Backbone as ProteinMPNN parsed JSONL, in Angstrom:
{"seq_chain_A": "MPKEMSYYRRYLQRLKEEWGTGFPVSDEVLDDLADAAEEKYENARRDGLTVDQAQELAMAVLVDGIGDEHT", "coords_chain_A": {"N_chain_A": [[0.843, -1.195, -0.025], [0.716, 2.224, -0.916], [2.474, 5.008, 0.595], [0.8, 7.548, 2.351], [0.394, 10.875, 1.117], [1.939, 13.564, 2.556], [0.795, 16.621, 4.069], [2.526, 18.656, 3.599], [3.995, 17.719, 1.474], [2.003, 17.644, -0.496], [1.334, 20.349, -0.661], [3.786, 21.362, -1.629], [3.772, 20.088, -4.099], [1.461, 21.135, -5.275], [2.409, 23.923, -5.584], [4.507, 23.273, -7.353], [3.08, 22.515, -9.605], [1.665, 24.836, -10.181], [3.668, 26.632, -10.802], [4.87, 25.469, -12.824], [7.307, 24.624, -15.396], [9.32, 26.318, -14.261], [9.753, 25.771, -11.659], [11.93, 25.637, -8.962], [12.854, 23.253, -7.708], [13.766, 19.903, -7.472], [12.012, 16.712, -7.667], [13.198, 14.973, -5.775], [14.398, 16.638, -3.898], [12.13, 18.079, -3.282], [10.679, 15.914, -1.804], [12.474, 15.689, 0.382], [12.352, 18.151, 1.595], [9.631, 18.277, 2.293], [9.643, 16.211, 4.105], [11.412, 17.245, 6.082], [9.96, 19.51, 6.851], [7.663, 18.349, 8.039], [8.845, 16.954, 10.098], [9.938, 19.165, 11.553], [7.398, 20.435, 12.298], [6.227, 18.383, 13.933], [8.212, 18.165, 15.902], [8.068, 20.762, 16.981], [5.45, 20.846, 18.156], [5.693, 18.791, 20.031], [7.339, 20.21, 21.765], [5.731, 21.956, 22.823], [4.611, 24.08, 21.474], [2.039, 26.006, 19.867], [-0.446, 24.915, 17.415], [-0.519, 26.758, 15.376], [1.957, 28.052, 15.603], [3.787, 25.94, 15.323], [3.038, 25.283, 12.682], [3.885, 27.488, 11.296], [6.651, 27.47, 11.621], [7.202, 25.065, 10.302], [6.42, 25.79, 7.639], [8.272, 27.705, 7.14], [10.56, 26.168, 6.79], [9.95, 24.959, 4.254], [9.94, 27.182, 2.649], [12.384, 28.404, 3.045], [13.962, 26.312, 2.062], [13.206, 26.066, -0.688], [14.029, 28.509, -1.523], [16.771, 28.176, -1.084], [17.429, 26.376, -2.954], [16.974, 27.654, -5.235], [18.81, 29.682, -5.54]], "CA_chain_A": [[0.005, -0.043, 0.031], [1.484, 3.369, -0.931], [2.522, 5.87, 1.69], [-0.094, 8.702, 2.243], [1.133, 12.013, 0.912], [1.786, 14.456, 3.664], [0.229, 17.911, 3.831], [3.644, 19.494, 3.09], [4.283, 17.246, 0.13], [0.937, 18.135, -1.29], [1.573, 21.803, -0.697], [4.855, 21.596, -2.636], [3.317, 19.552, -5.323], [0.588, 22.148, -5.747], [3.295, 24.954, -6.021], [5.208, 22.935, -8.498], [2.082, 22.491, -10.662], [1.363, 26.305, -10.547], [4.889, 27.357, -11.33], [5.294, 24.73, -14.123], [8.748, 24.302, -15.526], [10.116, 27.215, -13.568], [9.833, 25.414, -10.26], [13.447, 25.417, -8.822], [13.078, 22.135, -6.835], [13.54, 18.593, -8.075], [11.169, 15.83, -6.955], [13.94, 14.402, -4.675], [14.573, 17.722, -3.003], [10.746, 18.283, -2.766], [10.388, 14.963, -0.884], [13.225, 16.014, 1.506], [11.726, 19.429, 2.198], [8.336, 17.942, 2.836], [9.94, 15.487, 5.402], [11.945, 18.156, 6.99], [8.884, 20.418, 7.418], [6.825, 17.503, 8.866], [9.628, 16.713, 11.366], [9.883, 20.443, 12.296], [6.2, 20.622, 12.879], [5.988, 17.417, 14.985], [9.03, 18.517, 17.067], [7.619, 21.91, 17.672], [4.354, 20.474, 18.891], [6.248, 18.123, 21.178], [7.988, 21.195, 22.524], [4.624, 22.746, 23.514], [4.141, 25.18, 20.592], [0.657, 25.868, 19.403], [-0.476, 24.363, 16.004], [-0.199, 27.741, 14.41], [3.334, 28.295, 15.724], [4.437, 24.789, 14.63], [2.851, 25.418, 11.208], [4.644, 28.653, 10.863], [8.055, 26.994, 11.534], [7.268, 24.122, 9.177], [6.282, 26.544, 6.307], [9.562, 28.422, 6.883], [11.428, 25.166, 6.275], [9.658, 24.883, 2.938], [10.231, 28.464, 1.932], [13.85, 28.398, 2.985], [14.424, 25.183, 1.139], [12.933, 26.413, -2.07], [15.031, 29.626, -1.86], [18.228, 27.666, -1.12], [17.594, 25.562, -4.314], [16.783, 28.551, -6.335], [20.02, 30.568, -5.612]], "C_chain_A": [[0.895, 1.148, -0.044], [1.352, 4.235, 0.291], [1.733, 7.013, 1.35], [0.775, 9.972, 2.028], [0.912, 12.962, 2.01], [1.241, 15.861, 3.263], [1.325, 18.723, 3.171], [4.074, 19.107, 1.759], [3.209, 17.663, -0.831], [1.031, 19.624, -1.5], [2.677, 22.067, -1.815], [4.461, 21.187, -3.955], [2.338, 20.585, -6.011], [1.456, 23.344, -6.303], [4.032, 24.629, -7.336], [4.227, 23.003, -9.765], [1.785, 23.953, -11.151], [2.58, 26.878, -11.204], [5.275, 26.717, -12.709], [6.77, 24.539, -14.249], [9.71, 25.171, -14.775], [10.33, 26.87, -12.13], [11.244, 24.996, -10.026], [13.752, 24.197, -7.986], [12.851, 20.837, -7.558], [12.671, 17.662, -7.128], [11.938, 15.273, -5.734], [13.962, 15.381, -3.557], [13.186, 18.037, -2.363], [10.348, 17.296, -1.667], [11.216, 15.242, 0.447], [12.821, 17.253, 2.244], [10.611, 19.081, 2.915], [8.717, 17.099, 4.181], [10.482, 16.252, 6.486], [10.864, 19.105, 7.669], [8.016, 19.535, 8.297], [7.546, 17.237, 10.178], [9.607, 17.975, 12.17], [8.539, 20.655, 13.052], [5.96, 19.632, 14.164], [6.881, 17.825, 16.167], [8.541, 19.715, 17.864], [6.313, 21.704, 18.582], [4.687, 19.694, 20.174], [6.816, 19.065, 22.221], [6.967, 22.09, 23.16], [4.245, 23.994, 22.659], [2.76, 24.96, 20.108], [0.692, 25.363, 17.887], [-0.053, 25.469, 15.061], [1.342, 28.138, 14.46], [4.163, 27.262, 15.135], [4.257, 24.92, 13.042], [3.749, 26.401, 10.605], [6.118, 28.162, 10.675], [8.201, 25.904, 10.39], [7.225, 24.766, 7.842], [7.614, 27.253, 6.071], [10.623, 27.353, 6.384], [11.235, 25.08, 4.818], [10.198, 25.996, 2.136], [11.709, 28.637, 1.875], [14.536, 27.453, 2.047], [14.261, 25.438, -0.272], [13.881, 27.565, -2.457], [16.45, 29.187, -1.944], [18.432, 26.987, -2.445], [17.618, 26.548, -5.406], [18.019, 29.566, -6.461], [21.182, 29.715, -5.997]], "O_chain_A": [[1.852, 1.16, 0.73], [0.318, 4.245, 0.96], [1.851, 7.521, 0.235], [1.796, 10.123, 2.7], [-0.238, 13.172, 2.397], [1.284, 16.173, 2.072], [1.029, 19.445, 2.219], [4.475, 19.945, 0.951], [3.545, 18.025, -1.958], [0.768, 20.055, -2.622], [2.496, 22.85, -2.748], [4.781, 21.882, -4.92], [2.442, 20.83, -7.213], [1.22, 23.734, -7.446], [4.183, 25.447, -8.244], [4.601, 23.51, -10.824], [1.677, 24.226, -12.347], [2.421, 27.615, -12.177], [5.892, 27.336, -13.576], [7.434, 24.304, -13.24], [10.873, 24.787, -14.653], [11.027, 27.599, -11.424], [11.765, 24.135, -10.734], [14.898, 24.093, -7.549], [11.82, 20.68, -8.212], [12.65, 17.87, -5.915], [11.303, 15.118, -4.691], [13.612, 15.064, -2.42], [13.057, 18.229, -1.154], [9.745, 17.716, -0.679], [10.671, 15.037, 1.531], [12.971, 17.325, 3.463], [10.49, 19.473, 4.075], [8.117, 17.327, 5.232], [10.155, 16.047, 7.655], [10.911, 19.408, 8.862], [7.634, 20.044, 9.35], [6.938, 17.286, 11.248], [9.297, 17.927, 13.36], [8.518, 20.995, 14.235], [5.559, 20.062, 15.245], [6.414, 17.843, 17.306], [8.556, 19.766, 19.094], [6.167, 22.342, 19.625], [4.081, 19.889, 21.227], [6.785, 18.77, 23.416], [7.329, 22.929, 23.986], [3.579, 24.886, 23.184], [2.337, 23.815, 19.949], [1.731, 25.402, 17.228], [0.656, 25.229, 14.083], [1.911, 28.513, 13.434], [5.165, 27.574, 14.491], [5.179, 24.7, 12.257], [4.315, 26.19, 9.532], [6.728, 28.441, 9.643], [9.188, 25.873, 9.655], [7.946, 24.328, 6.945], [8.044, 27.39, 4.925], [11.499, 27.712, 5.597], [12.234, 25.115, 4.1], [10.826, 25.809, 1.093], [12.266, 28.97, 0.83], [15.516, 27.757, 1.367], [15.13, 25.052, -1.054], [14.446, 27.592, -3.551], [17.246, 29.705, -2.728], [19.53, 27.031, -3.0], [18.241, 26.303, -6.439], [18.147, 30.217, -7.497], [22.3, 30.214, -6.123]]}, "name": "protein", "num_of_chains": 1, "seq": "MPKEMSYYRRYLQRLKEEWGTGFPVSDEVLDDLADAAEEKYENARRDGLTVDQAQELAMAVLVDGIGDEHT"}
């Protein structure tokens, strides 16, 4: 049974579809970024941050990762 796609993976996939060929992130990097964002979120929640705070940190991982790949 295939692994369920995470929220962060779906978010990046949607961005990739919207950007088309100009999306600066390979599928492999996209998977790594989604995993890192998910881990950041889970750790932040374990550390007592609110859902919104944890989500903000996780999204920063995605944005920073895309930016790093683009430069």
